[in-house]
C-alpha positions in Angstrom: 85.1 113.9 107.8 83.6 111.3 110.6 83.2 108.8 107.4 87.4 108.7 107.4 87.4 108.3 111.1 85.5 105.1 111.2 86.5 103.9 107.9 90.9 104.4 109.0 92.4 101.3 109.6 96.3 100.4 110.8 96.9 98.4 107.8 99.5 95.8 106.9 98.3 93.8 104.3 96.3 94.2 100.9 99.2 97.1 99.5 98.6 97.5 96.1 102.6 98.1 94.1 101.3 101.7 92.8 103.2 104.2 93.4 101.7 107.3 95.3 102.4 110.3 92.9 104.7 113.1 94.1 101.8 116.0 94.7 99.5 113.3 96.4 102.4 112.5 99.3 103.1 116.0 99.3 99.4 116.9 100.3 99.4 114.5 102.6 102.8 115.6 104.4 101.6 119.2 104.2 98.1 117.7 106.3 100.2 116.7 108.7 102.4 120.1 108.8 99.0 121.8 109.7 98.3 120.1 112.7 98.5 121.9 116.0 101.2 122.2 118.0 102.3 123.2 121.3 103.7 126.6 121.4 103.6 126.4 117.3 106.7 125.0 118.0 106.0 122.5 115.0 108.4 119.6 116.1 108.4 117.2 113.5 110.2 116.2 110.7 109.1 113.4 107.8 112.0 110.9 106.9 110.6 109.6 103.3 111.8 106.1 102.4 111.1 104.6 98.9 114.5 102.7 98.4 114.0 98.6 98.8 117.4 98.8 100.0 116.8 101.0 103.3 113.2 98.7 103.6 115.1 95.5 103.9 117.5 97.1 106.7 114.4 98.0 108.7 112.6 95.3 108.1 115.5 93.7 109.5 115.0 95.6 112.5 111.3 94.6 112.9 112.3 90.5 112.7 114.6 90.8 115.6 112.2 92.8 117.8 109.5 90.8 116.7 110.8 87.8 117.7 111.8 89.3 121.1 108.3 90.0 121.7 106.7 86.9 120.6 108.7 85.2 123.2 106.5 87.2 125.8 103.4 85.3 125.0 102.6 81.6 125.9 100.2 78.6 124.4 96.9 80.0 122.5 97.9 83.5 122.4 102.0 83.2 121.6 100.3 80.9 118.4 97.8 84.3 117.9 100.5 86.5 118.0 102.8 84.7 115.3 99.4 84.3 112.9 99.2 87.9 112.7 101.1 90.2 110.2 102.3 93.4 111.9 104.2 95.4 109.3 104.1 95.8 105.6 107.5 97.2 105.0 108.8 95.9 102.3 104.9 96.1 100.5 104.3 99.2 101.4 105.6 101.5 98.4 106.2 104.6 101.0 107.8 104.0 104.0 107.4 107.2 106.5 109.7 107.9 110.0 108.4 110.8 111.8 110.1 112.0 114.3 110.3 114.8 116.8 112.9 117.9 117.6 112.2 118.2 121.0 114.3 121.7 121.0 113.2 123.5 118.3 111.5 126.3 120.0 114.5 126.8 122.3 114.5 126.1 126.2 111.2 128.1 126.9 108.3 127.3 124.7 104.7 128.6 125.6 102.2 125.9 126.8 105.2 123.7 127.4 106.0 124.8 131.3 104.1 122.6 133.1 103.6 119.3 130.4 106.9 118.4 128.6 105.4 116.2 126.8 103.0 118.0 124.9 105.5 118.4 121.6 105.1 114.7 121.5 101.2 114.9 121.4 101.7 117.8 119.3 103.4 115.1 116.9 100.7 112.5 117.1 98.3 114.9 116.2 100.1 115.5 112.5 100.2 111.8 112.4 96.1 111.5 113.1 96.6 114.5 110.5 98.0 112.7 107.9 96.3 109.4 108.8 92.9 110.8 108.1 93.7 112.8 104.9 95.5 109.5 103.3 92.3 107.1 104.3 90.5 110.2 101.9 92.6 109.7 99.2 92.4 105.7 99.4 95.6 105.4 100.9 96.2 102.8 103.8 98.9 103.6 106.5 100.0 101.0 109.1 102.3 102.3 111.9 105.0 99.6 113.0 105.5 99.9 116.4 107.8 96.7 116.9 110.7 98.5 116.3 114.3 99.7 118.2 114.1 103.3 117.5 117.5 103.8 118.9 118.8 100.9 116.1 116.5 102.7 113.5 118.6 106.0 114.0 121.5 105.2 112.5 119.6 103.3 109.2 117.9 106.5 108.5 120.7 109.0 109.6 118.5 110.4 112.2 120.9 112.6 115.1 120.3 111.3 118.2 119.1 114.5 119.7 116.0 114.0 117.8 113.2 111.6 118.9 111.7 108.7 117.1 107.9 108.6 117.0 106.3 107.0 114.5 107.5 104.3 111.5 104.6 104.5 109.2 103.6 102.2 105.9 101.8 104.0 103.1 100.3 102.6 100.1 97.2 102.4 97.8 94.9 99.2 98.8 93.2 96.7 96.9 90.6 97.3 100.1 90.1 98.2 103.9 88.6 96.0 106.3 85.4 97.0 107.6 87.2 96.3 111.1 90.2 96.4 112.5 92.7 93.8 111.6 93.4 93.0 115.7 89.5 92.9 116.2 88.8 90.4 113.4 91.8 88.4 114.5 89.8 88.2 118.2 93.2 89.6 119.8 90.6 92.3 121.5 87.2 93.4 121.2 86.3 97.4 120.9 85.4 98.2 124.7 81.8 100.5 124.4 82.0 104.1 124.5 79.6 104.3 127.6 82.3 102.4 129.9 84.6 105.3 129.0 83.0 108.1 129.8 82.9 110.0 133.1 80.6 113.0 134.1 82.1 115.9 136.2 83.9 113.1 138.1 85.9 110.1 137.6 83.3 106.5 138.0 80.1 108.7 137.3 78.7 107.3 134.1 75.1 107.0 133.8 72.7 110.2 134.3 71.4 108.9 137.6 75.5 109.4 138.5 75.5 113.2 137.2 72.6 114.2 139.1 74.1 112.7 141.9 77.0 114.5 140.8 75.6 117.5 140.3 74.0 117.7 143.4 77.3 116.9 145.8 78.8 119.7 143.9 75.9 122.4 144.6 75.9 121.1 148.0 80.1 121.5 148.4 79.6 125.0 146.8 76.5 125.9 149.0 78.5 124.7 152.1 81.6 127.2 151.1 78.9 130.0 150.7 77.6 129.4 154.5 81.4 129.4 155.4 82.2 132.4 153.7 79.3 134.1 154.9 
């Protein structure tokens, strides 16, 4: 499991033309379907795309959105952006659109009354399940985030009430990169995890912070006990 996590990549290149067998794709979708979901509502659906004609239409949508995104950068950053390969729509044997049906379990869903977006989080858990299972199968997955989901819906016949959450490219790989593509390209570096962990309250990152935080909370507890007594 840890190996799959650390070797998982968001891929856009090195797809092989080898088709993904139906039984293998079925395993990936079953793995996705076994993700946890709020109120067990299972809000996800999966649109499997294999036809070249459909891929071409989606690629056109990507090209439009990518041109708009590129215009937001200037100078060296713009040049770097334009040099990046950000999708493998036509190269990947299988494209997969993952959706979220937000009304699937009715108006009242157990566990969703306070945080409404937990159905979206649940669908992301299904995507991660699929991604890790794919890595274990030697299959790469690339998430195409530069797409107008509203324009994508009529291409795939998705109802207006259903939310598009992800458009993925799947295929066997010639090789998996040792590092994420954007890290290799110098777009961003991986942050040290110890800078992102807080103990007991925001900003407490070291052992000394934890001890001070513990002492602070202990002092509050004792003060409350004195007041109560």
